[in-house]
N, C-alpha and C positions, 0 to 999 in steps of 0.2 A: 458405523463406518462415521469415522468425520469427514465434511464435506464441505470446501470453501466454493463459493461462490461470488465473483466480481462484480463491480457495476458502479456505473459514476465516471465514466470519459467520456471523453467526446472532445471537440476541435473549440478552440478556447486562441483567443490573443492574447500574444504578449501583453505579459501585466494582468491579466487575469487571473482569476480562480475558479478550482474547479475541488469538489471533493468527491474519494472515494469508498463503498462500501465494502467490506465483503463478508459476505453474512454466512457464519457457521451452522450447520446442520445438528452438531451438538452445544449444551453451554459450553460459551465463546472462556470464561475463567479457566476452561478446565485444557487449554490449550497455551503451552508457555512452553520456549518465547514464541512468539509473533513478530512477523514482519513485513514489509511491505518491499519488494526490492523491482525492475526494470528492465528492459532489454530493449535498445534502439537498433536497429540497423544497422549490420558494422561494427557493431561496439556489442562488451560483456557486458555480463551479469552485473547492474552497479545493485547494492543494497540500499535504499533512498532511507526508513525506518524499522527499530525495531523498537519492540517493545515486552521490556523483561521484568522480573519482578519488584527490581531496585528501580524501574523508570522507563521512560525514554533514551534511545540513543538514535544521533544523526550523524550524516557523514558532515563533512564541511559543506558539500556541493550543495548542498538544501538546509544546513539549516537557519533557523530561524525565517524560514517562508515554509517550511513543510511541519505538519502537527498528526502525529498519530493519538488515536485515542481508543478507549475502547468503551462502546455502548451496550452493559450488559440489558438493560431493556430490551435493547434489539436483538439481542444474541450481534454482533458485529463489534467487527472494526475497522473502522473510519482511516483515512489519509487528507487531511485537507492540505491545499496545495494553496499559496499564495503566490501574488507575482510571478508568475511562470514565465520561461524563458523559453526559445528556441530549443536549446539542449536538452530539456526535459522530457520531448518528445518519444514514447516507445511504448513499450507496451507492458503495463503493470500487472502484477501478481501478489496475492499475498499468499503467505505461504504461515503453518502454523505446527508446531512438535506438539501429540497428541498420546498420553501417556507411549511414548519410545516409538511413534510413527511419525512419518512428516508427510503433512498434506500440502498440494498447491492447490490454488484455484487455477482456471480457466486463462487467464487474463482480462485487460481489459484496455483499449487502446487510447491515449494521448496522445495529441497533437496539437502543438501548440504553435501557429501562423507569428511571423515576425510584421 
């Protein structure tokens, strides 16, 4: 069964950087697509990066600041986040589709202070 576990969240000042990691229990390249999304208090779910077979896709809110990548050697999906803003605060989750089934991690908290 596919399983995803996120790590790397924390507290950072605005303008700072964090890198999130999503460890897969099976070969990361078997998941497609994979994405990162976030949930902030009082706000809906927002996808912040998608890794497709054609390449990464980002919404305007994070384009140029966030980078999604696959580390095949570590079997993980990464999310590099730079120039963080207070509005980036939320719980970040990774999600992947594996052999027709959806898998989600438990989430990792990112808090950006002003």
